[in-house]
C-alpha positions, -999 to 999 in steps of 0.1 A, spaced: 0 0 0 28 25 9 46 17 -23 14 24 -43 10 58 -26 47 67 -32 44 56 -69 12 76 -73 29 109 -63 61 100 -82 82 111 -52 117 101 -40 116 83 -7 138 108 10 119 138 -4 83 126 0 58 143 23 49 117 49 19 137 59 4 136 24 10 99 21 -3 93 56 -35 113 49 -42 92 19 -36 60 38 -60 71 65 -86 80 39 -81 46 24 -87 30 59 -119 49 64 -132 39 30 -126 2 39 -148 6 70 -146 -25 92 -130 -47 65 -95 -32 64 -65 -55 69 -48 -51 103 -16 -67 90 -14 -43 60 -19 -13 84 8 -26 107 32 -31 78 25 5 66 34 19 101 67 -1 102 77 11 67 66 46 74 87 47 106 117 34 87 112 61 60 109 88 87 142 77 103 159 76 70 146 111 61 159 125 94 194 111 88 193 123 52 181 159 58 194 169 92 232 176 94 249 156 121 219 134 127 227 99 138 208 67 140 193 59 174 206 24 176 222 -4 156 188 -17 146 181 16 128 214 11 109 201 -22 95 170 -3 84 192 22 66 210 -6 48 176 -19 37 169 14 18 181 -1 -15 158 -30 -10 129 -6 -5 139 12 -38 140 -22 -56 106 -31 -44 92 3 -56 108 -3 -91 93 -39 -91 59 -25 -83 62 0 -112 74 -26 -136 46 -51 -128 20 -23 -130 33 -12 -164 33 -48 -177 -2 -54 -164 -13 -24 -183 3 -37 -215 -15 -71 -210 -48 -54 -204 -45 -34 -236 -36 -65 -256 -66 -83 -242 -88 -54 -250 -75 -53 -286 -77 -91 -291 -115 -92 -301 -108 -67 -329 -81 -87 -346 -86 -115 -371 -61 -141 -382 -46 -140 -417 -63 -166 -438 -48 -159 -473 -19 -180 -487 17 -171 -489 26 -143 -514 38 -156 -547 71 -137 -544 78 -154 -511 65 -188 -522 92 -189 -549 119 -186 -522 109 -218 -504 133 -247 -511 121 -278 -527 111 -306 -504 134 -336 -509 121 -367 -491 146 -393 -503 120 -421 -497 99 -440 -521 64 -455 -516 78 -488 -503 100 -470 -477 70 -450 -465 49 -482 -463 76 -499 -442 77 -469 -419 39 -469 -415 39 -507 -408 66 -502 -382 46 -474 -365 14 -494 -364 31 -526 -351 19 -532 -316 47 -527 -291 55 -556 -267 43 -551 -232 73 -546 -210 77 -572 -183 95 -569 -150 111 -600 -138 102 -609 -102 117 -643 -99 147 -628 -81 125 -610 -57 103 -638 -45 126 -668 -46 111 -701 -36 117 -710 1 144 -735 9 137 -761 36 166 -766 60 153 -800 73 150 -812 37 186 -801 29 197 -818 61 183 -851 50 200 -848 16 234 -841 31 229 -868 57 225 -895 30 254 -881 9 279 -879 37 268 -912 51 274 -928 17 308 -912 9 321 -910 44 336 -876 38 331 -847 13 341 -811 8 317 -783 12 323 -775 -25 312 -810 -35 280 -807 -14 269 -775 -30 280 -784 -66 244 -791 -77 228 -762 -58 205 -743 -82 207 -710 -65 223 -692 -36 193 -699 -13 200 -736 -15 237 -730 -7 227 -711 24 202 -738 33 228 -766 30 253 -746 51 227 -742 79 219 -779 76 256 -787 80 257 -767 112 227 -787 126 245 -820 117 276 -808 135 255 -798 165 239 -832 165 274 -848 164 267 -865 131 296 -849 113 328 -832 121 347 -805 102 383 -807 91 403 -777 78 441 -775 75 442 -737 80 420 -707 80 401 -702 47 413 -735 34 390 -762 19 364 -774 44 359 -811 46 330 -828 63 336 -862 78 309 -887 89 308 -895 126 275 -911 136 245 -930 122 219 -908 140 186 -899 123 189 -865 106 153 -857 116 164 -857 153 139 -885 162 
């Protein structure tokens, strides 16, 4: 609101008559009756106080700011000028748009063809394709596209039964007497089966059915048969 009043009188901020601007603001408040905006009025008072302080510092020789907060207000003067310029720019542009909208109903599009002189300047269209090539392009464009499929088999892998893998290893180790872990997982179809057989070996070791042999850390792990116990634990 204050920027509108300043722009209306075309005044410099440091040269404006605050009484004139204030009188117009009070007249505006009275015209609004009970519907005026308290936040807008408060903002006007803050900016007006800032302008008054700036005007005192500008006009009175030797005048000083009252406190450091007023110094920050003085530094914000350029921002106030920028806002005033933005307001004027938006107002001018809105006037241009309003005039264009008012003139639009009186304008008609050009329906005639291109002037012969200009038509002769157009380059010849060279397609470089024959009827067969165009037919192939049309067939390609009309060919139904395959529906994209998202593989989910790696997300929902079938569950692996540890007791089932335990029975398989029980029979194998019992038959051979000893086997390496590499041999026991050689026919594993996926990683889940490898994990299941490893857990099954731990259960067989816990039951005392097998023992582990390993020459050194990270060396080949060998599983040796120890007992004829039932792998089901019964």
